[in-house]
N, C-alpha and C positions, 0 to 999 in steps of 0.2 A: 397461781400457775397450776397448783395440783388439781383443781377443780377443772381447768381447762384442758389438762392432760387426761384426767379420766373421762371427759366429755369426749375428747378426740379418740379414745380407746374404743367408745360405745360408737360413734360415728365419725370415721376419719375426715370424711368430707363436711362436716359442720362448719358452714363460714362463720357462724357466731362464735364458736371455740376458736377457730383458727385466728379470727380478728381480735378477740379477747385476749389470747395468748400473746399475739404480736404487739397489742398496745401495752401489755403489762411488761414484756420484756423490753420495750422501748423506755417505758416509764422507770424501770429498774436501771437500766443503762444509763439514763440521763442523770437519774438521781444519785447514782453511785460515782459517776464520773464528776460530777459538778461540786463544787465546793460552795456549799449553801452555808448561810449566816446561822442557821438554826441547828447545826450539828449536834451541839449539845443536848439540846431539847429532843432531837429525833433519837439520840443514844439513850437519852433517860426513858424515853417511851418504850423504845424497843427492849431495854433491860427489864421493864415492868411486866413484859409478856412472859408467862411461865415456859412456854415451848422454847422460846430464846435462851432462857435461863438454863433450861435443861441441857440445850445444844451446848452452851458455852461450858457446863460444868462437866460434859462428857471428855473422860481423859484422853481418848482418840482424837477429839476434835482439838484439844488443847495441843497434843503432840503434833498433829497437823499442821496447826498454825505456827507452832514453832520451827517445824521443819520448812514451811514456805518462807520463814525469814531467814534461817540458817542453812538450809540444804534445798533450795528450790527445786533440784530435779527429783529428789525423794518425795516432796510434797506434791509435786505433780503426777508422780507416779501413783500415790495415794487416791487422788483425784479421781482415777480411773473407776473406782467404786462409786457405782450409781446413788448408794445410800449417802456416803460422805459427801458426795457432790450435791446431793439435793439439800443437805443440811448446810452446806457452805453457801448455796444459792438463798437460802432461807436468811441467813445472816447479812447477805449482800443485800437483799431486797429490804431488811429492816434497817439497814444502815448501819450495822455494827461494823461490817468491814467494807473498806473501799477498794475498788479496782482501778489500775492504773489506765 
């Protein structure tokens, strides 16, 4: 996603970046909504990624995840921060978080 976003900053009309981003979004959405049989394997693979580990250790992310469970309004308010939203999107893409 980041690569396509950076490409679109350089050339907002790039068909390749637009199509690539759309395909990536569709793949993330379909895999995060689907209940696949390899969730455990996918989670282990994601948690082996140093970037995912770093995000999960971040106390701000930990509080955000607690807020999303205990106080969804507070969690949603925090997601207005583009940096936090990007990190949450990475967790969703990696399969660490699932969306309803």
